MIVO-760340 format. One record per residue (C-alpha): residue number from 1; residue in one letter; chain; z, y, x. Coordinates in steps of 0.25 Angstrom, whole numbers, plus 5000, padded with zeros to 4 digits. Example, Ala and Ser with C-alpha at 12.3 -4.5 7.8 and 13.67 -1.06 7.14 Angstrom:
BEGIN
1 | A | A | 5031 | 4982 | 5049
2 | S | A | 5029 | 4996 | 5055
END
This chain:
BEGIN
1 | M | A | 4975 | 5600 | 5712
2 | E | A | 4989 | 5596 | 5703
3 | Y | A | 4994 | 5602 | 5691
4 | M | A | 5006 | 5601 | 5684
5 | L | A | 5005 | 5599 | 5667
6 | L | A | 5019 | 5605 | 5663
7 | L | A | 5020 | 5599 | 5649
8 | V | A | 5029 | 5610 | 5639
9 | G | A | 5032 | 5610 | 5625
10 | D | A | 5043 | 5609 | 5615
11 | E | A | 5054 | 5598 | 5617
12 | K | A | 5059 | 5601 | 5603
13 | A | A | 5046 | 5597 | 5599
14 | D | A | 5043 | 5586 | 5606
15 | A | A | 5057 | 5580 | 5603
16 | E | A | 5053 | 5580 | 5587
17 | L | A | 5040 | 5572 | 5589
18 | T | A | 5042 | 5558 | 5583
19 | E | A | 5044 | 5546 | 5593
20 | E | A | 5030 | 5542 | 5590
21 | E | A | 5023 | 5555 | 5593
22 | Q | A | 5030 | 5557 | 5606
23 | M | A | 5026 | 5542 | 5610
24 | R | A | 5012 | 5546 | 5607
25 | I | A | 5013 | 5558 | 5616
26 | I | A | 5019 | 5549 | 5627
27 | G | A | 5008 | 5539 | 5626
28 | E | A | 4998 | 5550 | 5626
29 | H | A | 5005 | 5556 | 5640
30 | G | A | 5002 | 5542 | 5645
31 | K | A | 4987 | 5542 | 5642
32 | L | A | 4986 | 5555 | 5648
33 | Y | A | 4994 | 5550 | 5661
34 | E | A | 4983 | 5539 | 5661
35 | R | A | 4973 | 5548 | 5660
36 | M | A | 4977 | 5556 | 5671
37 | E | A | 4980 | 5546 | 5681
38 | A | A | 4965 | 5540 | 5678
39 | A | A | 4960 | 5553 | 5680
40 | G | A | 4969 | 5555 | 5694
41 | A | A | 4976 | 5567 | 5688
42 | H | A | 4990 | 5562 | 5685
43 | I | A | 5000 | 5565 | 5696
44 | Y | A | 5012 | 5564 | 5688
45 | G | A | 5019 | 5566 | 5674
46 | A | A | 5032 | 5565 | 5667
47 | A | A | 5038 | 5571 | 5655
48 | L | A | 5052 | 5577 | 5655
49 | E | A | 5065 | 5574 | 5648
50 | P | A | 5069 | 5586 | 5640
51 | S | A | 5073 | 5600 | 5645
52 | S | A | 5087 | 5597 | 5640
53 | T | A | 5088 | 5588 | 5653
54 | A | A | 5084 | 5598 | 5663
55 | S | A | 5093 | 5603 | 5671
56 | T | A | 5088 | 5619 | 5678
57 | V | A | 5093 | 5622 | 5692
58 | D | A | 5093 | 5638 | 5697
59 | V | A | 5087 | 5635 | 5710
60 | A | A | 5085 | 5649 | 5712
61 | G | A | 5099 | 5653 | 5708
62 | D | A | 5112 | 5647 | 5709
63 | G | A | 5106 | 5633 | 5708
64 | S | A | 5113 | 5630 | 5695
65 | I | A | 5109 | 5620 | 5686
66 | T | A | 5108 | 5621 | 5670
67 | D | A | 5105 | 5611 | 5661
68 | G | A | 5092 | 5612 | 5654
69 | P | A | 5080 | 5618 | 5656
70 | Y | A | 5077 | 5632 | 5663
71 | A | A | 5076 | 5641 | 5650
72 | E | A | 5077 | 5637 | 5636
73 | T | A | 5062 | 5637 | 5630
74 | A | A | 5055 | 5631 | 5618
75 | E | A | 5047 | 5623 | 5628
76 | Q | A | 5051 | 5612 | 5638
77 | I | A | 5043 | 5606 | 5650
78 | G | A | 5041 | 5592 | 5644
79 | G | A | 5033 | 5585 | 5655
80 | I | A | 5022 | 5587 | 5667
81 | Y | A | 5009 | 5581 | 5673
82 | F | A | 5006 | 5583 | 5687
83 | I | A | 4991 | 5580 | 5689
84 | R | A | 4978 | 5582 | 5697
85 | A | A | 4967 | 5590 | 5692
86 | D | A | 4956 | 5597 | 5699
87 | D | A | 4958 | 5611 | 5693
88 | L | A | 4966 | 5618 | 5682
89 | D | A | 4956 | 5614 | 5671
90 | K | A | 4957 | 5600 | 5673
91 | A | A | 4972 | 5600 | 5673
92 | I | A | 4972 | 5609 | 5660
93 | E | A | 4962 | 5596 | 5655
94 | W | A | 4974 | 5586 | 5658
95 | A | A | 4985 | 5596 | 5651
96 | R | A | 4976 | 5597 | 5638
97 | Q | A | 4977 | 5580 | 5638
98 | I | A | 4992 | 5580 | 5638
99 | P | A | 4998 | 5575 | 5625
100 | V | A | 5002 | 5585 | 5615
101 | S | A | 5018 | 5587 | 5610
102 | P | A | 5022 | 5598 | 5602
103 | S | A | 5021 | 5612 | 5609
104 | L | A | 5016 | 5605 | 5623
105 | R | A | 5010 | 5614 | 5633
106 | V | A | 5006 | 5610 | 5646
107 | E | A | 5006 | 5620 | 5657
108 | V | A | 4996 | 5616 | 5669
109 | R | A | 4999 | 5621 | 5683
110 | P | A | 4994 | 5618 | 5696
111 | V | A | 5003 | 5612 | 5706
112 | I | A | 5006 | 5618 | 5720
113 | P | A | 5005 | 5606 | 5730
114 | M | A | 5019 | 5605 | 5738
115 | D | A | 5013 | 5599 | 5750
END
């Protein structure tokens, strides 16, 4: 089964990290990627640019485009992993290995195949 691990946290808190702390976290993500690859669990992963770079399209309404995220919140989506896991418990085990940054939470959600 496939799962999405959605990394949610406070961009402002992350921005306050020192460059050394940021590089350490990035390195830890690289090590996690390698472990997932070795286990055959990794499908795709990416960090996202800040939410200020987002454009939101109102597809249910008039199709208008708004700069920025859908809603002003204290938390933003910072990255994603798509993984393979036997079940939710194994997906949660992978989520628990994601490198910690300030206020980070990981939403684990099953993916519905599109084919």
